[in-house]
N, C-alpha and C positions, 0 to 999 in steps of 0.2 A: 676239568679245570686247567690242567696243564696245557691242553690244546688251546684254550681261550688265551692264556697268557703268551703262548708262543705265537698265535695269530696276531694279537695286538702288538707284540713286540715287532714282528716282521712288518706290520702295517705302519707302525710308527717309524721304523727304519726306512720304509719305502717313501713315506712322506718327507722325512728329513733329507733323504738323498735327492728327491726331486727338487726340493727347495734349494739345496746346495747347487744343484746342476743349473737351476734357473738363474741363481746369483752368479755363477761362474760365466753363463752365457751373457748376462747383462754387463758383467765386468769386461768380458771379451769385446762386446760391441762398443762399449764406452772407450776402452783402450784403443780399439781400432779407429774410432772417430777421432780420438785425440792424435793418434799417429798421422791420420790424414790431415788434420788441421796443422799439426806441427810440420808435416812435409811441405805444406803450402807456404808456411811461415819460416822455413829453413833459411830464407835470404835475410831475415831480420837480424840486425846487429851491425857491427862496425868491421869493415874490410879495408885491407891495405893492398895497394897495387904492387906486385912483385916483378912483373915483366910483361913481355909481349911475345906473341907467335905470329910470324907471317906465314900465309898459306899460299900455295899454287896447286891448282887442280884439287882443292879440298884437302891437302896433305900439308903438314907443317914442314916448311923448308928453312926457317930460320927462327931463332929465338934471341931475345934480348932481356937481360936482368935490368931492373931499375937502377939508375945512378943513385948511390947512397945520399947525395946531397939533395935529391928531389924526393918528394913524398906526395902520394895522392891517396885519399881516404874516401870511402863511400860509406854512408850510414843509411840503413833501411829500418823504417818502423813498419807498422801493419800496412800503411798505405803510401807513406811519404818516403822520398829519397832525397838526399843531399850529398854532394861530393865537393871536395876542395882540393886544391893542388898547391903545394908549397915549393916554390922554386927560388932559393935565396938570391941567385945572381939576376933574377928578373923582377922588376918593380911591378909588373902587371899582376892583377889579381885573377885567380881562376877558381870559380865556384858556380854551382848550379843548384836549384832547389825545385822540386815538383812532385808529382805523383808517379807511381809505378803499378804495373800488373805483371804477374808471373803466372803462367799457366802450365808449368812443368817443363817445357821446352823453349818457350820464348818469353823474353823480358821486353816489356814496353815501358819506357820512361817518357813522361810528358813534362817538360820543364816549364815552370811558370816564370821564373826570373833567375838572374845570375849576375856575375860580375860584369863590368862594362863590356869586356871582351865577349863573354858568353851572351850577353843581351843581343849583341849584334848577330850571333849565330842563331839564337832563339828567334829573332825577328824573321829569319829565313826558314827555320825549321825547328818546330817545338817538339815533335815526337821522334824518339829514337827507338828503333826496334832491333833487338839482338837475339841470336840463338844463344841459349844459356845451357852450360854444362855445370851443374851444381853438385857438390859433394859436401859432406858435413862441414869441413873447415877450409874449403877453397872453391873457387868457381872461375870459369872462363866466360867472359862476355864477348861473343864473336860477331864481328861486323860481317854483313853479307852484301854482295853486289845485287844488282837488279835481277839477275838470273838465280839467285839463291846460293851462289857459291861463296865459300868462306874466303875472306880478304885478310883479316888480321884479328887477333884477340887481345884483350886485356886480361891479365891473370891476377886474381886476388887471393889473399889468404885472410881467414877470420882473425881479427884483433880481439874482438869481444862478442 
């Protein structure tokens, strides 16, 4: 009789531990998938331009901070991008709106329309491709030349 109880107890323990292991594996898979989704959506939010880097031979040779009188913001949703620039001394408006794709290293923005000045740019070139260095609360959007060499970057910090 004691052997039966011991055997049933061990069997019950084994079943419960297998079930917990399965649940743990499912939670791990769900968590892993969520992390991958979140990683792809890390660009979502509102960002403010803080400065620029100039490159020579793919190395930063100069940097500039934003003038406190000027502000530029970029906002990303799941698929849309909008940016605006505030320059108090300049009466022209600067903004653009469109879609974007981000594959981990490359950011592609396709602008649909913008301010009067940007519409002139968009008439010539709608698609803008950048190398992207993305961190949790900052990113560098890097312009490349025809040979793939870095020219300059816009550097942003997360506002929201």
